[in-house]
N, C-alpha and C positions, 0 to 999 in steps of 0.2 A: 504494499500499499504506498503512495505518495499523495504528499498534501494534506487537505485536510481530513480530520478525522471523520468526519460523515463519510467519507468515499468507502470508509471499510466496513460501515453498516450494511447487514444482512439485509437483501430486498425481502426476505421472507419474514423479517421481523416489521419491515417499515409496512409491509402491504397490508398486513391486519388492522394497524391505526388508519389507514386509508380507507379499508373497508368500512371501520366504525364511522369514522367521518362522514361518508356519504350516505350510509344508510340511516344515520342519525337527523339526517336532512331528507329522508324518504325516497333516495336513490339505490341503485341495486348494485350487486357486484359486477351484474354481466355490462350495465355501463361505465363501471370502472376499468373493467378488461378491454374495452373498447377503446376507452381513452388512452390506455396503457399501449395496449396495439398500435392504435393511431401514429403516438409518438415516435415508437421503437421499431417497427416490424415485425414483434413477434407474434408469433400464432399461438393459439390456445396451449398447444403443448409445450411449446418454448417458454411460456410465462409461467406454467405450471412446474416446471422443471427448475426454472429461476427463484422460484416461491420454495421449492423444496430440497435445493441441493445446497444452500449456505452460499449461494453466490452474493458477493457484497456489491454494493453500487459501482464501483470501479468496473467488474469484471462485468456485470449488469449491461451496463452501456458500452463497453468495450464489444461485448459480443452480440449487442444489438442487431438483428438483419441489417436495418437502416434508419436513420432517425429520418422523419417525415420532412420532406423538402418545405413545405410550410412552417416548420417550426420556428421558423425566424419571424415569424407574423407573431408570436406569442410573446405579449409585451405586457407591462405593468409591473406592480411591486408585489414582492412578495420576501417576507421576513424583513420589511424595511429596506429592501434593495430592486432598483428596476432590475428585472431579467434581462433586458437589452442590452445593458451596460456592464454585465458581468464578464469579465476578461478570461477566467478559467473556463476551457471547454468543458470540462466534466461538470464543474459545479452549475453553469449554464443549463446543462441539460436534467439535472437534478432540479435546479429550481424552475425549468419548463415543465416537469413531472409535477411539483408542487402546485404549481400556478393552475395547470389543467384540471388538479384534484378539487382547489379552490372553486373552480369556476362551476365544476358538477355539482359541488355541496350548494353551492349559491343557487343552484336553480337555472342557471343561463344555457340557454338552447344549444342542443347536442351541434346543430350545423355550425352554430357561432365557436363553440368549443374546438371543434374539429378543423376550423377556419376554412369551412367550406366557402366558396364563391356565391 
């Protein structure tokens, strides 16, 4: 692991926190998975593998099939920082994911979350 300690956080430990956040606001695990898959290019099996095999966030994003080309359209503030201004590429990807989960939990329309035209 290099860089910030969040990079070593296991995706499988973070995922239930995301589930709890979106379900508390009336959304589903399927919607959460759709958002994560849109960002990372993982399919359902790949996402399940990442949740269960101890993959940390650095490995999760390094092994992601393809970051969505529209990810750069994700803007706004997360944890007090504008995601579009984050210089570390891995931290930016992590914050993109956080931002998408926040938008889902807040009830933003899926087309808007997925940056559809």
